[in-house]
N, C-alpha and C positions, 0 to 999 in steps of 0.2 A: 442419068438423066432425073432431074427434081421437077416436079409439078411447080408451076407459076410461083406460087406464094410459099413454096417449101424451103427453108434454110437448111445449111448444113454443107457436109461434104460433096465435093464432085472430084471425080477422079479424071485425069486428062492425061493421055498418052503422047509423048514427045516425038515418037517416030511411028511408022507405018507397021514396023514389026511388033513394037510394044502393044501397039492399038489391037492388032490380031491376036496376040496371047492375052491381053487382058479381055477381049470379047470371047475368046474361048473359054476362059474362066467362069466368065459371066453364065455363058451359055450351058456349061458344064455344072454350074451350079457349086463352085469351088470356092466364090467369095462368101464372107460372112457381114452382113450390113444390119446396123442396129438404128432404128428410128426411136423417138420420143413424141407421143402424142397425148393431147388432154382430149377426153371424150365426154359425151353427155352419159350421164347416168352412173350407177355403181354396177362395175364389171364382174359378172358371175358366171362361170367360176374365175377365180384369180389367175389361173393359168390356163392356156390352152393353143389349140392350133385349129387354125380356120383354113379348111382345104375345099374350095369351092371355085368351080370355073368360070371364068371372066371373058367377057368380050363386048364388042360395040353394040349399042343398042341399036337394033334396025329400024326402031321408030323415032330414034333421037340420035343421029350419027355423032354429034359431040360428045356424047355421053357413053360411058360403060357401065356395066352391071353384071351381075351373077346370071348366067345365062346357061342352060343346059348344054348348047353345043359350044360353048366358048373354049378356051384355052385352061390348061391345068395351072392352078395358082394355089401357092400355099403361104401362110402368114402365122407364125408363132408369137403370141403376146404373154405378157406377164404384167400385172397389177404393181405398180411402183409406190401409188399414194392415193388417197381418196380426199376430195375437197368438198364443200358445200359454199354455194353462192346464193344469196337470195332465197334460201330454203331449197334449192337445187342441187342433185348430186353431180359429180363429176369425177372421174377417174384419169388418172396420169399412168399411162401404159409405155411398156418397152416393148418394141416391135422387132420381130426379125423376119423379113420376108425371105422366103427361099426362092421364090421366083421373082421375077422383075415384070410384071404386066403393067401396063398404065394404069394408074389410079388405083392399084390393086389394094393397098393398105386403106384407102378411103371407101373403096366399096365393100372389102371384108368386114370393116368396123361397122358400117351401114347396115351391112346384111344381118348381122348378129344384134343390131338394134343399139349400136353405140357410135352414132355419127360423131366426127371429130370437129371440136369446136369453130365456127366461124368458117365452116365449109359450104361455101356458096352453090357448090354443085349436087352435093349427097346430103346434106344436113336439111334441107329446105329452104326456101327462100327467107321465110318468117324467123325460123330459128337461126339463121345465119345473120339477119339483119340485127335481131335483138344481142347477138353475141358479139358483133362488131361495135356494139356500145362500150364494150370492155376489153376486148380482144382484137387488135388490129388488123389480123390476119388469121389465115389458116395455121391451126396450131399443130404443126408437124414440122419435125426437125431430124435431118438425117445425121445422126450423132457418132457413128464410126463406121469404118470399113477395114475389113481384113482382106488380104490376098497375097499371092506369091508374086515377088517382083520379077517382071518380065524376064530379064536378062541374068539376074544375080541369083534368081531361084530361091531367095531367102522370104519368109514369111514377114509380111508387113502390115501393121496396123495403124491408123491414123483417127484421130476424134477430134470432134468439135462440140466445145460447150455450147449448152443451151444459150442463144443470144439474148441479151438484155431484155429486149421487147416482151420475150415470152417469159424470161425467168421472172421479170416485176410481175407478172400476172398469177406468177403461183405463190408470191409474197403477198 
């Protein structure tokens, strides 16, 4: 599943058996996913792992956040590049979520102080509105996925280049 404005790879099973096997691989964390995001600020340290529990906010049921009684969630990140626009710093990140909680990457990045560009839920209304003057949507892209084929049992990897609307922003 991808969030509404997230671009990139979707994995679709053709049979119930394949679906069950892929679901097992996701549940047992055997898949490897890579995302790309542009975030506010200069991310420091340049590499790390965010390990914070995530859950639905009791006071705002349509939103999620880091909660003490949430479910375990882990996201590794690495800085790809740094940018400056109108004297404001931005960082392009490569992200590898080990778990797949709803809005996990968006929540984790906001939690450590680097919200994703144009994220109307987690960057704040004013920030997202300003971002949307130059970035048409959430800057989050599911760039690759690696998994074991459900019947052939061989490792497969698929990738999707950054779409032109996001690639043009980096230019």
